[in-house]
C-alpha positions as CSV (number, residue, x, y, z in Angstrom):
1,M,0.1,0.3,0.1
2,G,0.8,3.4,-0.8
3,E,1.1,6.8,1.2
4,R,-2.2,8.7,2.0
5,P,-3.6,11.3,-1.1
6,S,-3.2,14.7,-0.5
7,D,-6.6,16.5,0.3
8,G,-6.5,18.2,-3.1
9,D,-7.0,14.5,-4.8
10,I,-9.8,13.4,-2.5
11,A,-12.7,13.6,-4.7
12,C,-15.3,12.5,-1.4
13,V,-15.3,11.8,2.0
14,V,-17.6,8.8,3.5
15,D,-17.8,9.2,7.2
16,A,-19.3,6.4,8.4
17,S,-18.4,6.7,12.2
18,G,-20.9,5.0,14.5
19,L,-22.3,2.9,11.7
20,F,-21.9,-1.0,11.5
21,C,-21.3,-3.7,8.9
22,P,-22.3,-3.4,6.5
23,M,-23.4,0.1,6.4
24,P,-19.5,1.7,6.1
25,I,-18.9,-0.3,2.7
26,A,-22.3,0.2,1.4
27,R,-21.5,3.9,2.2
28,L,-18.4,3.8,0.1
29,S,-19.9,1.7,-2.7
30,A,-22.8,4.1,-3.3
31,A,-20.1,7.0,-3.2
32,L,-18.0,5.1,-5.5
33,K,-20.6,4.9,-8.2
34,E,-21.2,8.5,-8.4
35,L,-17.6,9.5,-9.4
36,S,-15.9,9.0,-12.1
37,P,-12.8,6.2,-12.8
38,G,-9.8,7.2,-10.9
39,A,-11.5,9.2,-8.3
40,I,-10.5,9.2,-4.8
41,V,-12.5,8.3,-1.8
42,E,-11.7,8.8,2.0
43,L,-13.8,6.4,4.1
44,I,-13.6,7.0,8.1
45,S,-15.2,4.3,10.2
46,T,-15.4,3.3,13.9
47,D,-16.7,-0.4,13.1
48,P,-13.7,-2.9,13.8
49,G,-14.6,-5.3,11.0
50,T,-14.3,-2.3,8.5
51,P,-10.4,-3.4,7.5
52,G,-11.3,-6.7,6.6
53,D,-14.8,-5.8,4.9
54,L,-12.7,-3.2,3.0
55,T,-10.2,-5.5,1.6
56,A,-12.8,-8.2,0.5
57,F,-14.5,-5.5,-1.0
58,C,-11.8,-3.7,-3.2
59,K,-10.6,-7.0,-4.4
60,A,-14.0,-8.1,-5.2
61,A,-14.9,-4.6,-7.0
62,R,-11.2,-4.3,-8.4
63,H,-11.2,-0.7,-6.8
64,T,-7.6,0.1,-5.6
65,L,-7.0,0.4,-1.8
66,I,-4.2,3.1,-1.8
67,A,-3.4,3.6,2.3
68,T,-5.0,2.9,5.4
69,R,-4.7,4.7,8.8
70,V,-5.5,2.6,12.0
71,E,-6.3,4.8,15.4
72,P,-7.6,3.8,18.3
73,E,-11.5,3.9,17.9
74,R,-10.9,4.9,14.3
75,F,-9.9,3.7,11.0
76,T,-9.3,5.6,7.7
77,A,-8.6,4.3,4.3
78,W,-8.7,5.7,1.0
79,V,-9.9,4.0,-1.9
80,Q,-9.5,4.8,-6.1
81,K,-12.1,3.8,-7.7
82,K,-11.2,1.4,-10.7
83,E,-10.8,2.6,-14.2
84,R,-13.3,1.8,-17.5
85,T,-12.9,-1.5,-18.5
86,T,-13.8,-2.3,-22.2
């Protein structure tokens, strides 16, 4: 995984603090659907299951998990929407 993107590169922030599975991933998925390929979304979650769920979601949907930050009581991740496939 790489480094956290700069604020100017982030197209959208999804703050799913206080929500539990499946809502953080559902909110992220909805946000990604509205954005152009290559756009970056910042996901903030307090659900301890989100890191594992996010890894599986990105792999299945072919989005790129750019970076993560784990803090006490908070998980932040940056996800890049997959490029269009023809």
